C-alpha positions, -999 to +999 in steps of 0.1 A: -191+176-244-172+178-217-169+161-186-167+178-153-169+143-130-144+136-101-138+106-124-125+128-159-106+156-137-090+139-107-089+102-105-075+096-147-049+126-147-037+110-111-038+073-125-017+089-157+007+104-132+015+071-119+014+049-151+041+076-162+062+067-131+062+026-143+032+017-127+009-004-136-032-005-132-063-018-126-095-003-119-106-028-096-144-021-089-156-053-106-127-078-090-134-110-082-121-133-055-114-166-047-104-195-077-087-174-108-097-141-089-083-112-105-057-099-081-050-136-060-071-123-029-092-150-015-118-120-003-119-082+000-111-081+033-074-092+025-051-060+012-018-075+009-017-090-027+003-120-020+002-125-057+027-099-062+045-101-031+057-136-029+076-132-070+088-099-055+104-118-024+114-143-043+129-122-067+148-096-040+159-133-020+173-154-045+195-177-021+164-180+004+146-213+004+103-211-001+101-220+030+116-188+042+096-168+016+063-185+031+068-176+066+080-141+060+045-136+042+028-151+069+044-124+092+039-096+068+004-108+064-006-116+099-036-103+119-030-075+135-062-063+150-057-067+187-028-038+179-034-005+182-030+010+143-002+029+152+015+004+170+006-022+143+019+002+119+056+011+133+058-033+133+050-035+094+072-005+088+099-021+103+100-052+088+095-031+053+125-013+067+146-039+081+134-071+068+119-100+079+138-124+102+130-158+097+140-190+110+142-228+091+157-256+090+180-263+068+209-291+054+244-284+073+273-289+059+276-326+084+252-338+066+223-327+091+196-304+100+202-271+117+179-243+128+195-214+103+181-174+107+175-152+083+165-120+071+135-116+041+140-082+023+107-063+015+119-036-006+151-029-025+157+005-017+190+006-037+176-004-067+146+008-069+137-009-108+139-043-091+105-040-070+070-040-080+051-009-086+014-009-094-018+010-088-055+001-077-083+021-083-118+013-067-103-009-047-130-030-026-118-036+016-143-051+041-138-046+072-153-061+107-187-048+095-185-024+068-174-026+027-156+003+017-138+018-017-109+038-019-099+058-045-067+047-053-041+024-037-005+026-041+016-012-039+050-015-035+057-057-046+020-060-028+021-041+000-002-011+004+020+018+011-002+043+001-036+058+000-054+085-019-092+096-014-093+120-040-126+149-044-141+169-069-132+206-072-159+218-057-159+201-029-141+213+003-110+192+009-116+188+043-142+167+035-119+143+028-105+138+058-138+139+078-160+119+054-137+095+039-100+090+062-118+092+091-146+060+084-115+041+071-096+043+100-126+025+121-144+004+095-117-008+070-081-004+095-061-029+081-056-009+051-038+015+070-017-011+090+005-008+060+003+029+051+035+051+050+017+081+033-024+099+023-033+118+004-064+139-002-066+162-032-093+177-052-073+187-081-067+224-071-056+215-033-035+183-021-022+174+010-005+147+025-002+130+058+000+099+077-025+074+097-021+093+130-022+127+116-051+154+124-065+177+099-041+204+111-011+184+106-018+175+072+009+190+048+002+208+014+023+191-011+046+211-028+059+216-059+098+224-064+105+233-103+142+241-101+168+235-075+168+267-051+134+278-060+109+290-034+078+253-028+049+261-046+015+246-036 
């Protein structure tokens, strides 16, 4: 028997692509929260995976004390709900790109304490293999009033940089934008504060955009097989 479901035709092949790129994967439909939680989330309103972020920051900043790492985590995960989502997104983009500036007390050469300022690296762009890559499918997120479940969320060092919304091959791709993405912006905006890219796909068509892209500004995902070859959708 052939299975023509969205899961088998679209989602599972997408997951396999990420796994082939070195991502670990977990179906989070039955994720647990609080003590002994599946991913270390206290509640489903948390979108940063501190269980992955903290080890990554410790690894990338071995010369910094735990206090500096904890302060960086507090800054990264701060509540930005009073900000315009695009402003929040830009603020976090700078933290990811440039690092997080933190200050802490440290022992001076004279034996006393002094205020020290350092930059905590969030992602190692020069050595990609040093980062933690994780793909969550069926990832529950709770907003102020509603609970939603994006199809795929792409995490680097515990930060949700990518969101992928999938539709069946018989569905118009624009539905993923109108029915899902617009809804996520209203109901679970915190998942998009950290977002670098959004992919919408129905298996035959795929488009990529950002949190501020209108539908007409989502661009077709093109594949180049060899240097100099014209892009093929």
